[in-house]
C-alpha positions, 0 to 999 in steps of 0.5 A: 280495139279489142274487148277487155275485162275490167276486173279487180285485177285490172283495177288494182293495176290501174290504181298502182299505175296512177300512184306510180305516175305521181298522180295527185291524190285527187285526181287518183280518186276521181279516175277511180271512181270514174273506172268504178263507174264504167265497171258497174255500167258494164255489168260484167260485159268486156269493154269495147268501142261500142259499149264505150260510146253507150257509156259516154252517151249514158253520161251526156243523157244524165246531164255531164258535160261532153268534156267530162264524158271523154 
């Protein structure tokens, strides 16, 4: 997996894609909250597999179920 930035432009594209895919409003809002949470956790760092694994571990440490954390 190549490093990838999640900026406002990418987030807007993701929101548009969710709507285009006709996802339910509740689903879209949940997914958007999840991506914003990841953005906040990344603190401007580019996404890579190592960081995604770290985010998942952080979610598990906060008590999220393994299914919720991927």
